[in-house]
C-alpha positions in Angstrom: -2.6 -262.4 50.2 -0.4 -264.9 51.8 -0.9 -264.3 55.3 -2.6 -267.1 57.2 -6.1 -266.5 58.8 -7.8 -268.3 61.7 -11.5 -268.9 62.4 -12.5 -271.0 65.5 -10.2 -273.9 65.0 -9.7 -273.6 61.2 -6.5 -271.9 59.9 -6.1 -271.0 56.3 -2.8 -271.0 54.7 -3.6 -267.9 52.7 -6.7 -265.5 52.1 -7.4 -266.5 48.6 -11.1 -268.2 48.3 -12.5 -270.1 45.3 -16.0 -268.7 45.3 -19.1 -270.9 45.2 -19.9 -271.2 41.4 -22.7 -273.3 40.0 -21.5 -276.0 37.5 -24.7 -277.8 36.5 -23.0 -281.2 36.3 -24.8 -283.1 38.9 -27.4 -285.8 38.2 -30.3 -286.2 40.9 -28.3 -283.9 43.2 -25.2 -286.4 43.2 -21.6 -285.0 43.1 -19.3 -287.0 40.7 -16.1 -287.2 38.8 -16.5 -283.7 37.5 -16.9 -282.3 41.0 -13.9 -284.2 42.3 -11.7 -282.9 39.4 -13.1 -279.4 39.4 -12.9 -278.6 43.2 -9.7 -280.9 43.6 -7.8 -279.0 40.7 -8.6 -275.6 42.5 -7.7 -276.8 45.9 -4.1 -278.1 44.4 -4.1 -274.6 42.6 -2.9 -273.1 46.1 -6.2 -271.3 47.4 -6.5 -271.4 51.1 -10.4 -272.1 50.9 -12.3 -273.7 48.4 -16.2 -273.5 48.3 -18.7 -275.8 47.0 -21.4 -274.7 44.5 -24.7 -273.9 46.3 -25.7 -277.4 47.4 -29.5 -277.8 47.8 -31.2 -279.2 50.8 -34.2 -280.7 48.8 -34.8 -281.8 45.2 -37.6 -278.9 44.8 -34.9 -276.6 46.4 -32.4 -277.2 43.4 -32.0 -274.1 40.9 -31.6 -276.4 38.0 -31.7 -280.2 37.3 -28.1 -280.1 37.5 -27.5 -278.6 41.0 -25.8 -280.7 43.7 -27.6 -281.6 46.7 -27.2 -283.1 50.3 -30.4 -284.4 51.1 -29.5 -288.3 51.1 -26.8 -290.4 52.6 -25.5 -291.4 49.4 -24.7 -287.8 48.4 -22.9 -287.4 51.7 -20.6 -290.4 50.7 -20.0 -288.7 47.3 -19.1 -285.5 49.0 -16.8 -287.2 51.5 -14.7 -288.8 48.4 -14.3 -284.9 47.6 -13.3 -283.6 51.0 -10.9 -286.5 51.6 -8.9 -285.7 48.2 -8.7 -281.9 49.2 -7.5 -282.8 52.7 -4.8 -285.4 51.4 -3.6 -283.7 48.6 -3.6 -280.1 49.2 -3.3 -277.6 52.2 -6.7 -276.1 51.3 -10.0 -276.2 53.3 -13.2 -276.9 51.9 -16.4 -275.2 52.9 -20.0 -276.6 51.9 -22.5 -273.8 51.1 -26.1 -274.9 51.5 -29.1 -273.2 50.0 -32.7 -273.4 48.5 -33.8 -271.8 45.4 -37.2 -270.5 46.4 -38.6 -268.3 43.5 -35.4 -268.9 41.2 -35.8 -272.4 40.8 -37.0 -275.1 38.1 -34.6 -273.3 35.7 -32.3 -274.4 32.7 -28.6 -275.2 33.0 -26.8 -272.1 32.7 -25.5 -272.5 29.3 -29.2 -273.2 28.1 -30.7 -270.1 29.3 -29.7 -268.5 32.8 -32.6 -268.5 35.0 -35.0 -269.3 32.2 -37.8 -271.8 33.1 -37.2 -275.5 32.1 -39.0 -276.4 28.5 -40.7 -279.2 30.4 -40.6 -281.1 33.6 -40.9 -277.8 35.9 -41.6 -278.3 39.5 -43.7 -275.9 42.0 -41.8 -273.0 43.7 -42.1 -271.5 47.1 -41.3 -268.1 48.3 -42.2 -265.6 51.1 -44.8 -264.1 48.6 -46.0 -265.1 45.4 -44.0 -262.9 43.5 -42.1 -264.3 40.4 -38.3 -263.7 40.1 -38.9 -262.1 36.7 -41.6 -262.0 34.1 -40.0 -265.1 32.4 -40.3 -267.3 35.6 -43.3 -268.8 37.2 -45.3 -267.3 40.0 -44.2 -269.1 43.3 -46.7 -270.2 45.9 -46.7 -268.2 49.2 -45.0 -270.5 51.5 -46.7 -271.8 54.8 -45.5 -272.0 58.4 -45.5 -275.6 58.3 -43.5 -275.6 55.0 -41.0 -273.2 56.6 -40.6 -275.7 59.5 -40.0 -278.4 56.9 -37.5 -276.5 55.1 -35.6 -275.6 58.2 -35.4 -279.3 59.3 -34.0 -280.1 55.6 -31.2 -277.6 56.2 -30.3 -279.0 59.4 -30.3 -282.4 58.2 -28.1 -281.3 55.2 -25.8 -279.7 57.9 -25.5 -282.9 59.9 -24.5 -284.7 56.6 -22.1 -282.0 56.0 -20.2 -283.2 59.4 -20.3 -286.7 58.2 -19.0 -285.7 55.0 -15.8 -284.0 56.3 -16.5 -280.2 55.5 -14.2 -277.9 57.4 -16.5 -275.0 57.2 -20.4 -274.4 56.2 -22.2 -271.4 54.6 -25.8 -270.4 54.4 -26.7 -268.9 51.1 -29.1 -265.9 51.8 -28.3 -263.9 48.7 -29.1 -263.8 45.0 -33.0 -263.9 45.1 -33.0 -267.6 46.3 -35.5 -268.5 49.1 -33.9 -266.8 52.3 -32.7 -263.8 50.2 -36.3 -263.5 49.0 -37.4 -263.2 52.6 -34.9 -260.4 53.6 -35.5 -258.1 50.6 -38.4 -256.0 50.7 -39.0 -256.4 46.9 -39.9 -259.9 47.3 -41.4 -260.1 50.8 -44.8 -258.7 51.1 -46.1 -260.6 54.0 -48.2 -259.2 56.7 -47.3 -261.8 59.3 -44.4 -261.9 61.8 -42.1 -262.8 58.7 -42.9 -259.6 56.8 -42.8 -255.8 57.2 -39.6 -254.7 59.2 -36.2 -255.7 58.4 -36.1 -257.6 61.9 -39.4 -259.6 60.7 -38.0 -260.3 57.3 -34.8 -261.8 58.9 -36.8 -263.9 61.2 -36.8 -267.1 59.2 -33.4 -266.8 57.9 -32.2 -266.4 61.4 -34.3 -269.3 62.3 -32.6 -271.4 59.8 -29.1 -270.3 60.7 -29.6 -270.9 64.4 -30.6 -274.4 63.8 -27.6 -275.1 61.5 -25.3 -273.6 63.9 -26.7 -275.9 66.9 -26.1 -279.0 64.6 -22.7 -277.7 63.4 -19.6 -278.4 65.5 -18.6 -275.5 67.8 -15.1 -275.6 66.7 -16.0 -275.2 63.0 -16.7 -271.9 61.5 -20.1 -270.8 59.8 -20.4 -268.0 57.2 -23.6 -266.3 55.8 -23.6 -265.0 52.1 -25.8 -262.0 51.8 -27.0 -259.4 49.0 -25.5 -256.2 50.1 -27.7 -254.3 47.7 -30.7 -255.1 45.3 -29.5 -252.4 43.0 -33.1 -251.4 42.5 -35.0 -248.6 44.2 -37.0 -249.9 47.2 -34.7 -252.8 47.7 -32.0 -253.9 50.1 -29.5 -251.1 50.8 -25.9 -251.1 52.1 -27.3 -249.8 55.6 -29.8 -252.6 55.7 -27.1 -255.0 55.1 -25.0 -253.8 58.0 -28.0 -254.4 60.2 -28.3 -257.8 58.5 -24.6 -258.8 59.1 -25.0 -257.7 62.8 -28.0 -259.9 63.3 -26.1 -263.1 61.7 -22.9 -262.3 63.7 -25.2 -262.2 66.9 -26.4 -265.6 66.0 -23.1 -267.0 65.7 -21.8 -266.3 62.1 -18.1 -265.9 61.8 -18.0 -264.2 58.5 -20.4 -262.6 56.1 -19.7 -263.2 52.4 -20.7 -260.2 50.7 -22.4 -260.4 47.1 -25.2 -258.6 45.4 -28.7 -259.2 43.8 -30.7 -258.2 41.0 -28.2 -258.7 38.1 -30.6 -257.6 35.6 -30.6 -254.2 37.3 -28.5 -251.1 36.6 -26.0 -250.4 39.5 -26.2 -246.9 40.6 -24.0 -245.2 43.4 -27.1 -243.4 44.9 -29.1 -246.6 45.5 -26.7 -248.3 48.0 -23.9 -245.6 48.7 -21.4 -248.2 47.3 -19.6 -248.7 43.9 -20.5 -251.2 41.3 -17.3 -253.4 42.6 -18.3 -255.4 45.9 -15.1 -254.1 47.7 -16.7 -250.8 49.2 -19.9 -252.7 49.9 -18.0 -255.3 51.8 -16.3 -252.7 53.6 -19.6 -251.2 54.7 -20.5 -254.4 56.6 -17.1 -255.3 58.2 -17.6 -253.3 61.3 -20.3 -255.8 62.0 -18.7 -259.1 60.8 -15.7 -259.5 58.3 -16.8 -260.0 54.8 -15.5 -261.6 51.6 -15.5 -259.3 48.5 -14.4 -260.1 44.9 -11.0 -259.8 43.4 -9.9 -260.1 40.0 -6.1 -260.0 40.1 -3.1 -260.7 42.3 -2.7 -256.9 42.8 -6.2 -256.4 44.1 -6.2 -259.6 46.3 -2.7 -258.9 47.8 -4.0 -255.5 49.0 -7.0 -256.7 50.7 -5.8 -258.3 54.1 -3.2 -255.8 54.8 -5.3 -252.8 54.1 -6.8 -250.5 56.9 -9.3 -252.3 59.2 -12.2 -251.3 57.1 -11.3 -253.6 54.4 -12.2 -257.2 53.8 -10.3 -260.3 55.5 -10.4 -262.7 52.8 -10.7 -262.4 49.1 -13.0 -264.7 47.1 -12.4 -265.2 43.4 -15.0 -266.9 41.1 -14.4 -266.6 37.2 -10.6 -266.1 37.4 -10.6 -269.5 39.1 -12.4 -271.1 36.1 -9.9 -269.7 33.6 -7.0 -270.6 35.7 -7.3 -273.3 38.5 -3.6 -272.5 39.6 -4.2 -268.8 40.0 -2.8 -268.7 43.6 0.3 -270.7 42.6 0.9 -268.4 39.7 0.5 -265.2 41.8 2.6 -266.4 44.5 5.6 -267.1 42.0 4.8 -263.5 40.5 5.1 -261.8 43.6 8.2 -263.6 44.7 6.4 -265.3 47.5 8.5 -268.8 47.6 6.7 -270.2 50.7 3.4 -271.0 48.8 2.7 -274.7 49.3 2.7 -276.6 46.1 1.6 -280.2 45.4 4.8 -282.5 45.6 4.3 -283.6 42.2 4.5 -280.1 40.9 7.4 -278.7 42.5 9.4 -279.0 39.2 7.1 -276.7 37.6 7.4 -274.4 40.6 11.0 -274.3 40.2 10.8 -273.6 36.6 8.3 -270.9 36.8 10.2 -269.2 39.5 13.5 -269.5 37.4 11.6 -268.1 34.2 10.3 -265.2 36.3 13.6 -264.2 37.7 15.0 -264.4 34.4 12.4 -262.1 32.9 13.0 -259.6 35.8 16.7 -259.4 35.4 16.1 -258.7 31.6 13.7 -255.9 32.2 15.2 -252.3 32.0 15.3 -250.5 34.9 
């Protein structure tokens, strides 16, 4: 858990990652004080790598009206304030996740109805095929070749702004049913042109976007891709297809594959994807192609991940545990007796008190 990890010229102080998590707290795509405190607190909490939420490349590519964006220079300046804080006040690195909502856009804030359309003010959606995400969502319009070019350019422009904003790493979101994920999944891509049919064809546009981003991103900084390892639905993406997807992105220059899943309303089944409901075995299946990041929910699971046999993951990404405990990593280090974990200088007195309390508790525990 506490071994360093290096990708290109970026070295993480440990293997704990704060996953990208939507917070629905931006106005017109602009990150503000909430994002500074939210991401800054988790960086100061000891994680080696902190992700932004999915940051959208166009206003129409937002999931909700509260999603962050990077389609203006003003947004880049706001993000720079956050990356500067992370770099000066913690040992963490910070990764920008870029995406486009596709058929899952124009929905309410998470606490007002997850994936439910806005009550008013909906904007039109684009997708590889005119297939709605669910019966509740609007039917998207089939994206044209010209619109694909426009969106690729938007990803590149956001990538260039990410460089100026000072991010250490960048991730392309190609999971969860959003635009690029919708291209990859046979459930949502029914095209009959060069961008539909075989897996190689369905990967064509996501790879075009990634390759253009990789060219715009500094060579010394790493890039990752988030993919859905399984759709959990018969006829959808399987673990075997995800291995091929990981290999294709690795060949295009990806340094890591961030393994997730899609179709949350579906019922997971071992028979569909050859993996368990938890993402760890799914991540392991893709590792021969490119190192993945599974989920972990406790220090004991996280601790075992990097030091396990080579088929396991390189990093452990935690989402909700970091919402309830921004200092998850600091507490885990103290609990496991790892004294070299870096704490912010203003918090060192708390570190000493926590370690003394745990040593006392251990001494009082009967053998």
